[in-house]
N, C-alpha and C positions, 0 to 999 in steps of 0.2 A: 422653576422647572414645571413644565406642563404635565398634568396628570396623565395625559395620553402617552407621553414618552415613558413615564414611570411604569405604566401598565405594560407597555411593550417590553421594557427591560425586565421586569419581574417575571413575566410570562416566559420570556426567552431563557432566563436563568433557571427557572423551575423546570422547563422542558429539557434543558441540557442536563440538569442534575438527575432527572428521572431517566434520561437516555443512558447516561453513564452507569447508573445503577443496574441497568438491564444487560450490560455487556458481560459475557461469560469470562471470568478470570481464567478458567481452565483452558479456553480456546486461545487466549492471549499467551498463556504459559506454553502452549504447544508451539506457537510461533517463536517464542524465545528459544525453546529447545531446538527448533529447526535452524535458527540462526547460529546457535552455539555449535551444532553439529557441522554446519558448513564451515564455520570459523576453524574448528579443530581439524577438519579435513584439508584446510588450505584452499578451499573452493571460494566461489564468488557469489555474493548476493546482488541481484539486480532488482531495481524498484522502478515502477512506472505508474503513471496516472495522467488524467486529463484535467485541464483547467486548474481549479483550486487543488485538486488531488495531485496534479503535477508538482505544484509547489510543496505539497506535503511529502511527496516522494523525494524531492531534492533535499528538503529539510531533514527527513528521516535518514537518508543516505549519509548526509554530513554528520548527523548526530551519532549514528552507530559506528561510522568509520573513525571519525576524530575522537569520539568518546571511548573507543577501545584502544587507542594508540599506546596507552601505558602498559597494555598487556604484551606478553612476549609474542603472542600470535594474534594481532588485531583482525577485526572483521574487514575483509576485502569487499568493498561495496561500490556499485555504480548505479547512479540514477540514469535511466534511459531517456529522461526528459531534458538532460542538460546540454546536449550537443545540438545547437540550433542548425548548424550546417548539415549534419547527418539527418536530422528530422525533416528539414525542408527539402533536402535532396530526395529522400525516400517518398515524401508526400507528393512531390512534383513528378518524379520519374516513375514511381510505381503507383502508390495510392496512400492516402492518409491512414487508411485502415491497416497498412503494413508497417507503420513507423516503428513499432516495438517488435513485431514478429520478425522483421528482417534483421534487427539488431541482435535478437536472441539467436536467430539462425547463424549469424556471423560469429557471435561470441560465446554462446552457451555450451556447457558441457554437462554430462550426466550428474555430477556431484554438486552442481550449482543450484541455487534457489532463486526463483522469481517470485516477487511480491507485487501484486497489483492492487491499486487503491481506487475504488469507484463508489460514489454514493449510490448510483442506480444499479450498478452491476451489469449494465448492458452496453458498455462502450465496445464497439466492434474491434477497435485496435487492441484493446486489452484482451478480449476474447481470443483473437487470433494469436496474440503473444502467448497466452496460456496454452492454447492448442499446440503451438510450436514447441514450447518448453516441455510439454508432456510427451511429444514425439521424440524429443531428445532425452527422455527419462530424467528430466530435471525435477526437483521438488518444486511445488507451487503452492503459494498461499494467497488468499484474497482477503481484503478488508472491504466490506460492503455495507450499504445502508438500505433504506426503504424495505423492499421485500427480498433483497439479495440478488434479484435478476439472474441472468444466465451465468454470471461468474460464481455465484454461490452453488449453483447446480454443477458447474464444471469442477469445483474444488471441494467435494464433500469430505468432511473431517479435517479440512485445511482452510477453514474460513472463520474469520473473526467478524461477526455480524453485529451491526448496530441497528436494532429494531427501531423503525421510525416511520412516520407517515411519508408517503411519496411526496416529494417536493421540498422536504426539509433539508435542503442542501447545506445551509450554514451550520445547522446543528450537527449533521452527520460529519461534515468536514472538521468541526471542532472536536468531536468525539474521536475521529481517526487520528488527529494530531495528538490528542491525549493518550491514545493507545500507543502511538509511536514514541512518545516521551516516556511512558512507563516501561516500554521494551528497552529503550536506551538506558534507563536506570538499572534494569536487570543485567544488561550486557556489560555495563561499567562495573558492576559489583563483583 
């Protein structure tokens, strides 16, 4: 094994460990409570993200939905990233920035919860979705990295932030998935 590879591996794991240790458990617990509140109300959790965060959104929706099936009142959850026909129709007919906003406009209700996941916090389609959800009086949470971007500012008190250097996409996406997994453990218990 090349020393160069080992150095990269050790540095990545060390940076990931440090990043996870800087996440606020209190903020994660707030999101768990928000999901539980929505579950008890019989409302819906919507999750969205772009790129790697889209796959995290899909993974998270599957985990908290299927993971809660043994409960009398499971989490009703939808990943807004999972319907390719809807996403491409909205991107083509309206604008890519509208792919989540328009789904929230169509489906969202005041008791529902929107969770957006973004390393940069600056994805226009997520910002527009948050603004639409807020207009409908939905609850909104964001998972962000880097400096938090616009999403952190749009969701004060409802943001799980992964402090990181700008550009550390892989590390932030790893941390977001870890946050989603620990939330799933809480929802299952």
